[in-house]
C-alpha positions as CSV (number, residue, x, y, z in Angstrom):
1,M,125.0,71.4,42.8
2,K,122.8,70.2,41.0
3,F,124.1,69.8,38.2
4,T,127.1,68.4,39.9
5,L,125.1,65.4,41.5
6,R,122.7,65.1,38.2
7,I,126.2,64.0,36.5
8,A,127.7,62.4,39.2
9,W,124.5,60.0,39.8
10,R,124.4,59.5,36.0
11,Y,128.2,58.2,36.0
12,I,127.5,55.3,38.4
13,F,125.1,53.7,36.7
14,S,126.1,54.6,33.2
15,R,128.0,52.0,30.6
16,K,132.0,53.0,30.6
17,S,133.5,52.6,27.4
18,T,136.1,49.8,28.6
19,N,134.3,46.8,30.5
20,A,137.3,46.6,32.6
21,I,136.0,49.7,34.0
22,N,132.6,48.5,34.9
23,I,133.9,45.4,36.6
24,I,136.4,47.3,38.9
25,S,133.1,49.5,39.9
26,G,130.7,46.6,40.4
27,I,133.9,45.1,42.4
28,S,134.3,48.1,44.4
29,M,130.4,48.7,45.5
30,S,130.1,44.7,46.1
31,G,133.1,45.0,48.6
32,I,131.3,48.2,50.4
33,M,128.2,46.2,50.0
34,I,129.3,42.9,51.9
35,G,131.6,44.4,53.9
36,S,129.0,47.2,55.5
37,A,126.3,43.8,55.5
38,A,129.5,41.4,57.2
39,L,129.7,44.1,59.8
40,I,125.6,44.2,60.7
41,I,125.4,40.4,60.6
42,V,128.7,40.3,63.0
43,L,127.7,42.6,65.4
44,S,124.2,41.3,65.7
45,A,125.2,37.6,66.4
46,F,127.7,39.1,69.1
47,N,124.4,41.0,70.4
48,G,122.7,37.7,70.6
49,F,124.9,35.5,72.4
50,E,125.2,38.8,74.6
51,N,121.5,38.8,75.4
52,L,121.3,34.7,75.6
53,V,124.2,35.1,78.2
54,Q,122.7,37.9,80.1
55,R,119.1,35.9,80.1
56,L,120.9,33.2,81.5
57,Y,122.8,34.8,84.1
58,N,120.1,37.2,85.6
59,T,118.0,34.0,85.8
60,F,120.1,33.2,89.0
61,Y,121.9,36.3,89.7
62,P,120.0,39.0,91.6
63,D,119.6,42.7,90.6
64,I,122.0,43.8,93.3
65,T,124.0,41.6,96.1
66,V,125.3,43.0,99.6
67,T,128.1,41.0,100.9
68,P,130.6,41.4,103.4
69,S,133.6,42.7,102.8
70,Y,135.7,40.7,104.9
71,G,135.0,37.3,105.7
72,K,132.5,34.8,104.4
73,V,129.2,35.3,106.8
74,F,127.7,38.3,108.8
75,S,124.7,38.5,110.7
76,P,122.4,41.4,109.4
77,D,121.5,44.3,111.1
78,S,117.5,44.8,111.1
79,L,117.7,48.6,111.6
80,R,119.8,48.4,108.6
81,L,117.5,46.0,106.9
82,Q,114.7,48.4,107.5
83,K,116.2,51.4,105.6
84,I,117.1,49.2,102.8
85,A,113.5,47.8,102.2
86,H,111.8,51.3,102.5
87,I,114.3,52.5,99.7
88,D,112.8,53.4,96.7
89,G,112.9,50.7,94.0
90,V,114.0,48.2,96.0
91,Q,111.4,45.2,96.0
92,D,112.1,42.1,97.6
93,M,114.9,41.2,99.6
94,S,116.4,37.4,100.1
95,M,118.6,35.8,102.5
96,T,121.1,33.6,101.2
97,L,123.9,31.5,102.8
98,E,126.3,29.7,100.7
99,E,128.7,26.8,101.8
100,N,130.5,24.2,99.6
101,A,130.4,20.5,100.7
102,L,130.5,16.5,99.3
103,L,127.5,15.2,98.3
104,A,127.3,11.5,98.2
105,Y,124.5,9.0,96.5
106,N,125.1,5.6,96.4
107,D,128.2,5.0,95.2
108,Q,128.5,8.6,93.7
109,E,130.3,11.9,95.4
110,H,130.6,15.0,93.9
111,I,131.6,18.4,95.4
112,A,129.0,21.1,95.2
113,T,127.7,24.6,96.5
114,I,125.0,24.3,98.6
115,K,123.3,27.4,98.9
116,G,120.6,27.9,101.8
117,V,117.6,30.7,100.5
118,D,114.8,31.9,102.5
119,T,110.7,31.7,100.4
120,I,111.6,35.2,99.1
121,Y,114.3,34.0,97.0
122,K,112.2,32.8,94.0
123,K,110.7,36.5,93.8
124,V,114.3,38.0,93.9
125,T,115.6,35.5,91.3
126,A,113.6,33.1,88.2
127,V,115.5,29.6,89.9
128,D,112.5,28.2,90.0
129,D,111.0,29.3,86.8
130,S,114.2,27.0,85.4
131,V,113.1,23.6,87.1
132,F,112.8,21.2,84.2
133,Y,112.4,18.0,86.0
134,G,110.5,17.4,89.4
135,Q,109.3,20.6,91.5
136,Y,110.6,23.5,93.6
137,V,110.7,22.2,96.6
138,L,112.9,23.3,99.8
139,E,110.5,21.9,102.9
140,Y,108.2,19.2,102.9
141,E,105.6,18.5,105.9
142,Y,104.8,14.6,105.7
143,L,103.0,13.0,108.5
144,H,103.8,16.0,110.8
145,T,107.7,16.0,109.8
146,Q,109.4,18.4,108.2
147,I,111.7,16.9,105.4
148,D,114.6,19.2,104.2
149,C,114.4,19.0,100.7
150,A,116.7,20.6,97.6
151,V,116.7,21.3,94.0
152,L,119.5,20.1,91.9
153,G,121.2,21.7,88.9
154,S,121.8,19.4,86.2
155,G,125.6,18.6,86.5
156,V,125.2,17.9,90.0
157,A,122.0,15.5,89.6
158,S,123.3,14.0,86.4
159,T,126.6,13.2,88.3
160,L,125.0,11.8,91.1
161,N,122.4,10.0,89.3
162,V,120.2,10.9,91.8
163,A,116.2,10.0,91.5
164,L,113.7,12.5,92.9
165,G,110.9,12.3,95.2
166,L,110.3,10.7,98.7
167,D,110.1,7.4,97.8
168,N,113.9,7.5,96.6
169,P,117.0,7.8,98.5
170,S,118.3,10.9,100.0
171,V,121.4,12.6,99.2
172,Q,123.9,12.6,102.0
173,I,125.6,16.0,102.6
174,F,129.1,16.3,104.1
175,M,131.0,19.6,105.6
176,P,133.7,20.1,107.8
177,R,132.5,21.3,111.4
178,R,134.2,24.5,112.7
179,G,137.2,24.7,115.0
180,T,138.0,21.6,114.3
181,K,141.8,20.4,113.2
182,G,143.3,17.1,112.0
183,I,141.3,13.8,111.2
184,S,141.8,12.0,114.1
185,N,138.3,11.4,114.1
186,I,135.8,11.7,111.2
187,Q,132.8,11.6,113.1
188,N,133.8,15.1,114.8
189,T,135.3,16.5,112.1
190,F,132.7,16.3,109.3
191,I,128.8,17.4,110.0
192,Q,126.5,15.2,107.9
193,R,123.1,15.4,106.9
194,S,120.8,13.7,104.6
195,I,118.4,15.9,102.0
196,Q,115.7,14.7,99.7
197,P,116.2,15.6,95.8
198,M,112.7,16.9,94.9
199,G,113.5,18.6,91.6
200,V,116.6,19.6,88.7
201,F,117.1,23.0,87.2
202,R,119.0,24.1,84.4
203,I,120.5,27.0,83.7
204,Q,123.9,27.5,82.2
205,Q,126.8,24.8,83.0
206,E,128.3,27.0,85.4
207,F,125.6,26.8,87.5
208,D,124.4,23.7,86.7
209,S,127.4,21.5,87.7
210,K,127.9,23.9,90.7
211,Y,124.7,24.9,92.8
212,V,122.2,22.8,94.7
213,I,119.4,25.3,96.3
214,T,118.1,24.3,99.6
215,S,116.2,26.0,102.8
216,L,118.5,28.7,104.7
217,D,117.4,27.2,107.9
218,F,118.6,23.8,106.6
219,I,122.2,25.2,106.1
220,R,122.4,27.2,109.6
221,N,121.5,23.9,111.5
222,M,123.7,22.0,109.6
223,L,126.6,24.7,110.2
224,E,125.7,25.2,113.7
225,Y,125.1,28.8,113.2
226,Q,123.8,30.6,116.4
227,N,123.5,34.4,115.3
228,N,121.2,33.8,112.0
229,E,124.4,34.0,109.6
230,I,123.7,35.1,106.2
231,S,126.5,35.1,103.1
232,A,124.4,37.8,101.4
233,I,121.7,39.9,100.9
234,E,120.1,39.4,97.3
235,I,118.0,42.4,96.5
236,S,115.4,43.0,93.3
237,V,114.9,46.2,91.8
238,K,111.8,47.8,90.0
239,G,110.5,50.9,89.2
240,R,114.1,52.8,89.5
241,A,117.7,53.0,88.1
242,V,119.5,50.0,89.9
243,D,122.5,52.6,90.2
244,D,121.0,55.0,92.2
245,V,119.1,51.9,94.1
246,M,123.1,51.2,94.7
247,D,124.2,54.5,95.9
248,D,121.5,54.3,98.8
249,I,122.3,50.9,100.0
250,E,125.9,52.1,100.2
251,S,125.4,55.3,101.9
252,I,123.3,52.5,104.8
253,M,125.9,49.8,104.4
254,G,129.2,51.9,104.8
255,N,132.5,50.6,103.5
256,E,132.1,47.1,105.8
257,F,129.9,45.9,102.8
258,T,130.5,45.5,98.6
259,V,127.0,46.4,97.1
260,K,126.9,45.2,93.5
261,N,125.0,45.1,90.5
262,R,124.5,42.5,87.7
263,F,127.3,43.7,85.4
264,M,129.9,43.6,88.7
265,Q,129.1,40.3,89.6
266,N,129.9,39.0,86.4
267,E,132.2,41.9,85.5
268,F,134.7,39.7,83.7
269,L,132.4,37.7,81.6
270,Y,130.6,41.1,80.4
271,R,134.2,42.8,79.8
272,V,135.4,39.6,77.6
273,M,132.1,39.7,75.6
274,R,132.5,43.2,74.6
275,T,136.2,43.1,74.1
276,E,135.7,40.2,71.5
277,K,132.7,42.1,69.8
278,W,134.9,45.2,69.4
279,A,138.0,43.4,68.6
280,V,136.4,41.6,65.9
281,Y,134.5,44.8,64.8
282,F,137.6,46.6,64.2
283,I,139.4,43.3,62.5
284,L,136.2,43.4,59.9
285,T,136.5,47.0,60.0
286,F,140.3,46.8,58.4
287,I,139.4,44.5,56.2
288,F,136.8,46.3,54.9
289,I,139.0,49.2,54.6
290,I,141.6,47.3,52.1
291,A,138.2,46.1,50.3
292,A,137.0,49.8,50.1
293,F,140.0,51.1,48.5
294,N,138.9,49.8,45.1
295,M,137.5,52.6,44.9
296,I,140.5,54.6,44.3
297,G,141.3,52.7,41.3
298,S,137.9,52.6,40.0
299,I,137.3,56.6,39.9
300,A,140.9,57.1,38.5
301,M,140.1,54.8,35.7
302,L,136.5,56.3,35.2
303,V,138.2,59.8,35.2
304,I,140.3,58.5,32.4
305,D,137.3,57.0,30.8
306,K,135.4,60.4,31.0
307,K,138.6,62.5,30.0
308,K,136.4,63.9,26.9
309,D,133.4,64.8,29.2
310,I,136.0,66.6,31.6
311,G,137.4,68.4,28.6
312,I,133.7,69.9,27.3
313,L,132.7,71.2,30.8
314,R,136.5,72.6,31.4
315,S,135.7,74.5,27.8
316,L,132.7,75.4,28.9
317,G,133.6,77.4,32.4
318,A,133.7,74.5,34.9
319,S,136.1,75.3,37.4
320,E,138.9,72.5,39.0
321,K,136.7,72.2,42.2
322,S,133.4,71.3,40.3
323,V,135.3,68.4,38.1
324,R,136.6,67.3,41.7
325,N,133.1,67.6,43.2
326,I,131.7,65.5,40.6
327,F,133.8,62.5,40.9
328,F,133.7,63.0,45.0
329,I,130.4,63.0,45.2
330,Q,129.9,60.1,42.7
331,G,132.2,58.4,45.1
332,I,129.8,59.3,48.2
333,L,126.5,58.1,46.1
334,Q,128.3,55.2,45.3
335,T,129.5,54.6,49.0
336,L,125.6,55.0,49.8
337,V,123.9,53.2,47.5
338,S,126.2,50.2,48.9
339,I,125.4,50.7,52.5
340,A,121.9,51.0,51.7
341,V,122.1,47.6,49.8
342,G,124.1,46.3,52.4
343,F,122.2,47.1,55.3
344,T,118.8,45.5,53.1
345,L,120.9,42.4,52.7
346,A,122.0,42.0,56.3
347,T,119.0,43.2,57.8
348,L,116.9,40.4,55.7
349,L,119.5,37.8,56.0
350,C,119.0,38.4,60.2
351,F,115.4,38.3,60.3
352,L,115.4,35.4,58.6
353,Q,117.8,33.7,61.1
354,M,115.9,34.9,63.7
355,H,112.8,33.4,62.7
356,F,113.9,30.2,60.8
357,G,117.1,29.2,62.4
358,L,119.0,28.9,58.8
359,I,122.4,28.3,60.5
360,T,122.6,25.9,63.4
361,I,125.2,25.2,66.1
362,P,127.0,22.4,66.0
363,G,126.4,19.3,68.3
364,E,122.7,19.1,68.8
365,G,121.5,19.1,72.3
366,T,124.7,20.3,73.8
367,F,123.8,24.1,74.3
368,V,120.8,26.0,74.9
369,V,119.8,26.9,71.8
370,T,119.8,25.2,68.6
371,A,120.5,28.1,66.2
372,Y,123.0,31.3,66.4
373,P,120.9,33.9,68.2
374,I,120.7,37.2,66.4
375,A,119.6,40.5,67.9
376,L,119.3,43.6,65.7
377,E,120.3,47.1,67.3
378,W,120.2,50.3,66.0
379,R,123.5,51.4,67.2
380,D,125.3,48.9,65.2
381,Y,123.4,50.3,62.5
382,V,124.7,53.7,63.6
383,S,128.2,52.6,63.8
384,V,128.8,51.0,60.9
385,F,127.5,53.2,58.7
386,L,129.5,56.0,59.9
387,T,132.7,53.8,60.0
388,V,131.8,53.0,56.0
389,F,130.7,56.2,54.9
390,I,133.9,58.2,56.4
391,V,136.1,55.5,54.5
392,G,134.0,55.9,51.9
393,C,134.8,59.4,51.5
394,I,138.4,59.2,52.0
395,A,139.0,56.5,49.3
396,S,136.8,58.9,46.8
397,W,138.7,62.1,47.9
398,F,142.2,61.3,46.7
399,P,141.1,60.3,42.9
400,A,138.6,63.1,42.8
401,Y,141.4,65.5,43.8
402,M,144.1,63.9,42.1
403,A,142.1,64.1,38.9
404,A,141.4,67.5,39.4
405,R,144.7,68.6,39.4
406,Q,145.7,66.4,36.2
407,R,145.3,69.2,33.7
408,W,146.4,67.0,31.0
409,L,143.2,64.9,31.1
410,F,141.2,67.8,30.2
411,K,143.0,68.3,26.9
412,S,141.4,66.8,24.1
413,E,142.9,64.2,21.7
């Protein structure tokens, strides 16, 4: 085996009698090297975008949400809330209430979702950390008067062209009054309240152009709710697996409520991202397979070039299996060398992109990052290695097997 390995290793780098064989061999190794590097780089780019989207969405979405299975709102049961609070892993719970409304500011109008939250909300999510202009203030006491305030998404603030602070005009909010029909009397059909914009947050366009965050009491009073109704219970988890905490909450809440983790809250988005990632992976793998089969021609021509050496080995007693193993191992070594170089090149390029942002995203200022995000994961290296190695073994086996069967090659000229 050691003798076979030495010969196979020498055949990779030894100069062939015909220059075309050297060129074809170099092309086959370059194809494997570039293919493996491309797979790592593309998968790392998808990982980077996936991590970026998860960070953006995790800023707004909590670890777990509890919503009613039927209807928009519910009155929380204090006994159930106490049981949830005592579950191992539950860190904080926040009550929220959402409703669509028409916003008016000077001559501008915009339809948005008003989300009322309690004081615990900023512990459950990181929306307060996403305020880039103004302050995260939902209630303000001024001269013994309680002023209702709000934090607007950047898209909402831009559409309305609002000015922040107590010295500027307030935003007018219009909501349909429950139980009214027709529009004979607009004052009785719609509830109107004013709210003072104090800050602007920026997370992601989907949230920035849709949400306005205000206090839970403001929304309850505006909707004229009498029984402390809420839309959802939002929960943060620490020190325990989220799925395990979900199971405990489901056993407490029963079938009347729907319990979701972050993945389930954005299930469609995450599934699309993963589908796109593996679809591109399989497309690149198919292209790589076509390029890798240049190795068949490369090894076949090497067999022809080394037919005198093979004849000598056979005359010295080398078996057909030994001859086959020489060229099969040569193909495997050629694949491993190409994978090593490809992985090294891909890792180097990825680190350069991560630290220096060599390739930027077109449209400066229109995206949350300026350069393509990259995230290296060991699972990608394992999957790419196995894919490339298996393809290389298959491509090496056929010419090695056929070479060992072609007895006329072993006859001296």
